[in-house]
C-alpha positions as CSV (number, residue, x, y, z in Angstrom):
1,X,74.4,18.1,6.3
2,X,76.9,15.9,8.2
3,X,76.1,15.0,11.7
4,X,78.9,17.1,13.3
5,X,78.4,20.1,11.0
6,X,76.3,22.9,12.5
7,X,74.1,25.4,10.7
8,X,76.7,28.2,11.2
9,X,79.4,25.9,9.6
10,X,77.1,25.3,6.7
11,X,76.5,29.1,6.3
12,X,80.2,29.8,6.4
13,X,80.8,27.2,3.7
14,X,78.1,28.7,1.5
15,X,79.5,32.2,2.0
16,X,82.9,31.0,0.8
17,X,81.4,29.7,-2.4
18,X,79.6,32.9,-3.2
19,X,81.0,35.3,-5.8
20,X,82.2,38.8,-4.8
21,X,79.5,41.3,-3.8
22,X,78.2,43.5,-6.6
23,X,79.8,46.9,-6.7
24,X,77.9,50.2,-6.5
25,X,74.9,51.5,-4.5
26,X,72.2,50.6,-7.1
27,X,71.7,48.7,-10.3
28,X,72.0,50.6,-13.6
29,X,69.0,51.6,-15.6
30,X,69.8,48.8,-18.1
31,X,70.0,46.2,-15.3
32,X,66.7,47.5,-13.9
33,X,65.0,47.2,-17.4
34,X,66.3,43.6,-17.6
35,X,64.8,42.8,-14.2
36,X,61.5,44.6,-15.1
37,X,61.1,42.4,-18.2
38,X,61.7,39.3,-16.2
39,X,59.3,40.3,-13.5
40,X,56.6,41.3,-16.0
41,X,57.0,37.8,-17.6
42,X,56.7,36.1,-14.2
43,X,53.6,38.2,-13.4
44,X,51.9,37.1,-16.7
45,X,52.8,33.4,-16.0
46,X,51.6,33.6,-12.4
47,X,48.3,35.2,-13.4
48,X,47.6,32.4,-15.8
49,X,48.4,29.9,-13.0
50,X,46.1,31.8,-10.6
51,X,43.3,31.7,-13.2
52,X,43.8,27.9,-13.5
53,X,43.4,27.5,-9.8
54,X,40.3,29.8,-9.7
55,X,38.7,27.9,-12.6
56,X,39.4,24.6,-10.9
57,X,37.8,25.8,-7.7
58,X,34.7,27.0,-9.7
59,X,34.6,23.6,-11.4
60,X,34.4,21.9,-8.0
61,X,31.7,24.3,-6.9
62,X,29.6,23.5,-10.0
63,X,30.0,19.7,-9.7
64,X,29.2,18.8,-6.2
65,X,28.2,15.4,-4.8
66,X,24.4,16.0,-4.7
67,X,23.8,13.2,-7.1
68,X,26.1,10.7,-5.4
69,X,24.8,7.6,-3.6
70,X,24.7,8.4,0.1
71,X,27.1,5.7,1.2
72,X,29.8,7.2,-0.9
73,X,28.8,10.8,-0.4
74,X,30.8,11.4,2.9
75,X,33.9,9.9,1.3
76,X,33.5,12.0,-1.8
77,X,32.7,15.1,0.2
78,X,35.9,14.6,2.3
79,X,38.1,14.1,-0.8
80,X,36.4,17.0,-2.6
81,X,37.0,19.3,0.5
82,X,40.7,18.4,0.6
83,X,41.1,19.1,-3.1
84,X,39.3,22.4,-2.8
85,X,41.3,23.4,0.2
86,X,44.5,22.6,-1.6
87,X,43.4,24.7,-4.6
88,X,42.5,27.6,-2.3
89,X,45.9,27.4,-0.7
90,X,47.7,27.4,-4.1
91,X,45.6,30.3,-5.3
92,X,46.4,32.3,-2.2
93,X,50.2,31.5,-2.7
94,X,49.9,32.8,-6.3
95,X,48.2,36.0,-5.1
96,X,50.9,36.6,-2.6
97,X,53.6,35.9,-5.2
98,X,52.0,38.3,-7.7
99,X,51.7,40.9,-5.0
100,X,55.4,40.6,-4.2
101,X,56.3,40.8,-7.9
102,X,54.3,43.9,-8.2
103,X,56.0,45.4,-5.2
104,X,59.3,44.6,-6.9
105,X,58.2,46.6,-9.9
106,X,57.6,49.6,-7.6
107,X,61.1,49.2,-6.3
108,X,62.4,49.2,-9.9
109,X,60.5,52.5,-10.6
110,X,62.0,53.9,-7.3
111,X,65.4,52.6,-8.3
112,X,65.7,50.8,-5.0
113,X,65.3,47.3,-6.5
114,X,68.0,44.8,-5.6
115,X,69.2,46.6,-2.5
116,X,69.1,44.3,0.6
117,X,66.8,45.7,3.2
118,X,69.0,44.3,6.0
119,X,72.5,45.3,4.9
120,X,72.0,48.0,2.3
121,X,74.3,46.1,-0.1
122,X,73.3,45.1,-3.6
123,X,71.7,41.6,-3.9
124,X,73.5,39.5,-6.4
125,X,72.0,39.3,-9.9
126,X,71.9,35.5,-10.0
127,X,69.7,35.6,-6.8
128,X,67.4,38.3,-8.3
129,X,67.1,36.2,-11.5
130,X,66.1,33.2,-9.4
131,X,63.9,35.1,-6.8
132,X,63.0,38.4,-8.5
133,X,61.0,39.6,-5.6
134,X,63.9,39.1,-3.1
135,X,64.5,41.9,-0.6
136,X,67.3,40.1,1.3
137,X,70.7,39.0,0.1
138,X,71.7,35.4,0.7
139,X,74.0,36.5,3.6
140,X,71.2,38.4,5.3
141,X,68.8,35.5,4.8
142,X,71.3,33.1,6.4
143,X,71.8,35.4,9.3
144,X,68.1,35.7,9.8
145,X,67.8,32.2,11.1
């Protein structure tokens, strides 16, 4: 962002580059099926990633520093603690992401998927393909800050 350019100027320039708003009050059943398939694939991938984090955490729990020379133990414990904390944070992020994707599936079943909760307009398909659990259009998200 240029020095003299404000956030609202940036938002205006982004809005000018966006394609026209989708027409209609909801997505068609075919569109919803396409999004459902995408979301189910994302859930499957995310569950595999969550399992990876959980397995890594269990590995650290099984392989502590009990057999390490005492002079290195505190350094090892600190490093191990940081890595475990990182893995716990990543696992929690995956759980939240999976939960949001599952909520998106419910919205698909209710035929409310893709409707911006702030404006009531349809969220653009390209945004939903990138962020399938989105509940706000880009415009609403920009106005949020």
